[in-house]
DOBA-779934 format. One line per 5 residues: their letters; for each residue y, x, z of C-alpha. Coordinates in nm, 3 decimals, m for minus. Example, Ala and Ser with C-alpha at 12.3 -4.5 7.8 and 13.67 -1.06 7.14 Angstrom:
% DOBA-779934
as	m0.450/1.230/0.780  m0.106/1.367/0.714
END
This chain:
% DOBA-779934
mlkvr	12.640/14.366/13.852  12.629/14.131/13.553  12.887/14.240/13.295  12.898/14.083/12.992  13.087/14.172/12.663
nlesg	13.162/13.993/12.337  12.909/13.788/12.376  12.800/13.526/12.063  12.514/13.328/11.995  12.392/12.984/11.865
ygemq	12.152/12.761/11.742  12.025/12.817/11.365  12.313/12.810/11.160  12.552/12.653/11.476  12.758/12.896/11.660
vlwkl	12.790/12.759/12.000  12.948/13.078/12.211  13.249/13.310/12.105  13.334/13.672/12.229  13.263/13.547/12.602
nldis	13.349/13.809/12.840  13.189/13.786/13.195  13.234/13.991/13.520  13.046/13.889/13.805  13.058/14.096/14.111
kksvt	12.745/14.144/14.365  12.669/13.937/14.652  12.940/13.677/14.503  12.945/13.280/14.361  13.085/13.275/13.998
tivgp	13.042/12.948/13.838  13.117/12.798/13.505  13.276/12.475/13.423  13.398/12.319/13.143  13.353/11.958/12.956
ngsgk	12.994/11.833/12.778  12.919/12.055/12.474  13.140/12.361/12.612  12.863/12.569/12.587  12.797/12.628/12.963
tttlk	12.382/12.571/12.963  12.414/12.769/12.617  12.578/13.078/12.816  12.296/13.095/13.101  12.013/13.050/12.839
tifgi	12.148/13.379/12.620  12.172/13.527/12.966  11.852/13.480/12.994  11.743/13.590/12.703  11.596/13.164/12.582
vkpwr	11.883/13.198/12.297  11.872/13.510/12.145  12.255/13.646/12.142  12.384/13.716/11.771  12.611/13.922/11.909
gsief	12.734/14.098/12.253  12.597/14.307/12.521  12.466/14.185/12.844  12.420/14.407/13.133  12.264/14.402/13.491
ngmdi	12.329/14.642/13.724  12.445/14.927/13.480  12.140/14.829/13.244  12.160/14.727/12.948  11.926/14.404/12.916
tempp	12.106/14.234/12.591  11.758/14.193/12.413  11.495/14.221/12.694  11.292/13.922/12.762  11.306/13.683/13.032
hkkve	11.016/13.831/13.156  11.139/14.126/13.163  11.469/14.038/13.325  11.277/13.908/13.625  11.063/14.170/13.691
ngvti	11.395/14.340/13.704  11.584/14.120/13.939  11.744/13.819/13.725  11.619/13.494/13.759  11.744/13.074/13.642
vlegr	11.680/12.785/13.749  11.681/12.549/13.498  11.849/12.183/13.428  11.563/11.945/13.468  11.333/12.142/13.742
hlfpn	11.069/12.204/13.489  10.818/12.212/13.743  10.372/12.154/13.689  10.344/11.806/13.856  9.980/11.761/13.921
mtvee	10.032/12.101/14.122  10.127/12.150/14.478  10.424/12.261/14.649  10.294/12.555/14.781  10.112/12.604/14.424
nltlg	10.462/12.558/14.250  10.619/12.829/14.447  10.352/13.064/14.423  10.360/13.046/14.051  10.699/13.181/14.090
aytsr	10.560/13.507/14.236  10.394/13.610/13.904  10.577/13.927/13.867  10.467/14.302/14.054  10.786/14.274/14.182
aekni	10.708/13.983/14.368  10.364/13.961/14.410  10.335/14.185/14.715  10.611/13.989/14.914  10.458/13.647/14.849
sngld	10.399/13.615/15.235  10.795/13.630/15.291  10.921/13.498/15.024  10.703/13.194/15.162  10.846/13.178/15.503
lvysl	11.218/13.236/15.314  11.176/12.927/15.125  11.019/12.744/15.388  11.286/12.832/15.674  11.572/12.748/15.412
fpvlk	11.381/12.411/15.299  11.166/12.270/15.613  11.074/11.954/15.389  10.852/12.212/15.144  10.663/12.310/15.424
erskq	10.560/12.000/15.529  10.498/11.898/15.160  10.322/12.218/15.074  9.975/12.044/15.016  10.122/11.723/14.805
kagtl	10.151/11.738/14.464  10.496/11.853/14.304  10.546/11.529/14.098  10.525/11.297/14.381  10.856/11.455/14.555
sggeq	11.185/11.262/14.560  11.426/11.404/14.312  11.617/11.625/14.556  11.323/11.787/14.706  11.245/11.884/14.318
qmlai	11.495/12.021/14.263  11.523/12.213/14.624  11.113/12.310/14.498  11.265/12.445/14.167  11.565/12.673/14.379
aralm	11.243/12.792/14.605  11.033/12.872/14.294  11.312/13.085/14.169  11.341/13.255/14.519  10.974/13.360/14.509
tnpel	11.033/13.627/14.232  11.245/13.821/14.459  11.552/13.792/14.256  11.900/13.950/14.284  12.064/13.747/14.062
ilmde	12.011/13.351/14.031  12.117/13.139/13.707  12.147/12.794/13.789  12.225/12.518/13.534  12.352/12.193/13.706
psqgl	12.135/12.169/14.029  12.343/11.856/14.126  12.270/11.669/13.826  12.118/11.354/13.880  12.121/11.378/14.276
apklv	12.223/11.127/14.582  12.572/11.256/14.710  12.406/11.365/15.019  12.168/11.579/14.828  12.440/11.741/14.647
tevfr	12.572/11.824/14.981  12.256/11.964/15.068  12.228/12.163/14.755  12.500/12.340/14.758  12.532/12.426/15.147
tihkl	12.189/12.636/15.054  12.344/12.811/14.799  12.621/12.915/14.987  12.359/13.058/15.260  12.168/13.249/14.988
reneg	12.476/13.468/14.891  12.613/13.425/15.271  12.276/13.492/15.482  12.040/13.671/15.161  12.321/13.882/15.009
ltill	12.216/13.696/14.672  12.466/13.659/14.374  12.489/13.349/14.208  12.591/13.250/13.872  12.619/12.855/13.821
veqnv	12.684/12.625/13.594  12.800/12.256/13.704  12.946/11.947/13.646  13.071/11.835/13.989  13.358/12.059/13.975
fasle	13.487/11.954/14.370  13.170/12.103/14.523  13.168/12.377/14.299  13.474/12.505/14.362  13.460/12.443/14.764
isdyv	13.172/12.755/14.739  13.265/12.962/14.450  13.452/13.302/14.481  13.570/13.305/14.084  13.564/13.052/13.846
yvlse	13.537/13.082/13.449  13.627/12.766/13.255  13.485/12.708/12.933  13.604/12.484/12.602  13.446/12.477/12.267
gqivf	13.235/12.816/12.318  13.506/12.986/12.477  13.709/13.081/12.796  14.015/12.946/12.798  14.105/13.028/13.179
egnve	13.896/13.240/13.448  14.049/13.304/13.862  14.015/13.257/14.194  13.935/12.892/14.282  14.335/12.859/14.407
evres	14.437/12.944/14.117  14.235/12.721/13.907  14.324/12.445/14.155  14.696/12.550/14.100  14.705/12.487/13.759
eeirr	14.791/12.149/13.680  14.746/12.216/13.317  14.391/12.331/13.347  14.303/12.059/13.614  14.423/11.779/13.393
aylgl	14.276/11.954/12.986  13.961/12.040/13.128  13.831/11.984/13.449  13.910/11.635/13.465  14.095/11.623/13.789
END
């Protein structure tokens, strides 16, 4: 579904990513893990177009989207859940969700989209008329994921969805990600510091260090490599 070839990018004159190659299969959960500052978030932002690629190519469903702006990528089925949630705190839960369905791809399915996110996150239905800024941290994270789902995506990029959440809520978030793949057939590319939780739901793992892929494999291969676990994952 997603093919990234020799991707390089950075900020100003500082290069962060070096010749990244990723292959993301349809209806899979693929996780990028690695130390802080290794380029994980930059990878997602470059794929989505928030950070401009310097070199390389990004292909989605056979279409070259390397230079495509973010709003066009959303229109074509790619969305992102950014670290920090980025909600509209003075708008209600339902208003935040409706704003997620701004593309022609999603606009005609607002009702179905709301039915889906309310079935996945019943608490959001209960809080639908409540301002987003009054929600708990866990509820806000659920809302951020739900708003991304309102775009009617095929591929969701997720940046640190468990950050700052209590352990019980972390479990709930990862259970939801698993459901999105299993029940809705979505494809997910996940960046996550919580290695244990992310390995539980992943099909394939890339280990990133200093802007380069140093290891890739299925979950069992990562677990069996003591060198990778010790050197890059702190396990």
